[in-house]
C-alpha positions as CSV (number, residue, x, y, z in Angstrom):
1,M,15.4,4.1,-8.0
2,D,15.8,5.8,-4.6
3,Y,14.1,3.7,-1.8
4,S,15.4,5.8,1.0
5,D,12.5,6.7,3.4
6,F,10.1,4.6,1.3
7,E,7.8,4.0,4.3
8,K,8.0,7.7,5.2
9,K,6.9,8.5,1.7
10,L,4.0,6.1,2.1
11,E,3.0,7.9,5.3
12,N,2.9,11.1,3.4
13,L,0.2,9.8,1.0
14,S,-3.4,11.0,1.6
15,G,-6.8,9.4,1.5
16,Y,-7.1,11.2,-1.9
17,D,-4.0,9.4,-3.2
18,Y,-5.5,6.1,-1.9
19,D,-8.9,6.7,-3.6
20,I,-7.2,7.8,-6.9
21,A,-5.1,4.7,-6.9
22,E,-8.1,2.5,-6.2
23,N,-10.2,4.2,-8.9
24,E,-7.3,3.8,-11.5
25,E,-6.9,0.2,-10.5
26,R,-10.6,-0.5,-10.8
27,M,-10.7,1.2,-14.2
28,A,-7.8,-1.0,-15.3
29,G,-10.1,-4.0,-14.7
30,N,-9.1,-5.1,-11.2
31,I,-12.2,-6.6,-9.5
32,I,-10.6,-8.0,-6.4
33,P,-13.0,-7.4,-3.5
34,D,-10.4,-6.1,-1.1
35,I,-8.2,-3.7,-3.1
36,K,-5.5,-3.6,-0.4
37,M,-4.6,-7.2,-1.3
38,S,-3.9,-6.4,-4.9
39,T,-0.3,-6.0,-6.0
40,G,-1.5,-3.8,-8.8
41,F,-3.0,-1.4,-6.3
42,Q,0.1,-1.7,-4.1
43,A,2.2,-0.9,-7.2
44,R,0.2,2.2,-7.8
45,L,0.7,3.4,-4.3
46,A,4.4,2.7,-4.5
47,A,4.7,4.7,-7.7
48,K,2.8,7.6,-6.2
49,A,5.0,7.5,-3.0
50,L,8.2,7.3,-5.0
51,G,7.2,9.9,-7.5
52,V,7.7,7.6,-10.5
53,P,5.4,6.4,-13.3
54,L,3.5,3.2,-12.6
55,D,5.3,1.6,-15.6
56,D,8.7,2.0,-13.7
57,I,7.3,-0.2,-11.0
58,K,5.7,-2.7,-13.3
59,K,8.9,-3.1,-15.3
60,M,10.9,-4.1,-12.2
61,R,12.4,-7.6,-12.0
62,I,9.9,-9.8,-10.2
63,D,11.9,-10.1,-7.0
64,E,12.2,-6.3,-6.7
65,Y,8.5,-5.9,-7.6
66,G,7.6,-8.3,-4.9
67,T,9.7,-6.5,-2.4
68,V,8.3,-3.1,-3.2
69,T,4.6,-4.3,-3.2
70,G,5.4,-6.3,0.0
71,V,6.5,-3.1,1.7
72,V,3.3,-1.4,0.7
73,S,1.3,-4.4,1.9
74,N,3.1,-4.4,5.2
75,F,2.5,-0.7,5.5
76,L,-1.3,-1.0,4.8
77,F,-1.9,-4.1,6.9
78,G,0.6,-3.3,9.6
79,S,-1.3,-0.2,10.6
80,L,-4.5,-2.3,10.6
81,A,-2.9,-4.9,12.8
82,E,-1.7,-2.2,15.3
83,M,-5.2,-0.8,15.5
84,A,-6.7,-4.2,16.1
85,K,-4.1,-4.9,18.7
86,A,-4.8,-1.6,20.5
87,R,-8.5,-2.3,20.3
88,L,-8.0,-5.7,21.9
89,T,-5.8,-4.2,24.6
90,N,-8.4,-1.5,25.4
91,T,-11.2,-4.1,25.4
92,G,-9.3,-6.2,27.9
93,K,-8.8,-3.2,30.2
94,S,-12.5,-2.3,30.3
95,Q,-13.6,-5.7,31.5
């Protein structure tokens, strides 16, 4: 599987892709309150970004699966962390 530019491929996903992955994961029975924390959801986003069937991601060795879903998690939560950091920086300047 080609992982070159994996993060760039994640950046190219849209809100529609996110919603579709969430809906599919919910229909598969995932009831986790914060879907971003689900490796199943992360695997769906990885499959979409890489242009492969979900089964190709799910069949990976556990260490590779953990790495791929970890990259997606870092991508999702990294952007949230950056936004929070920017908000804190801006809040500090206005006081």
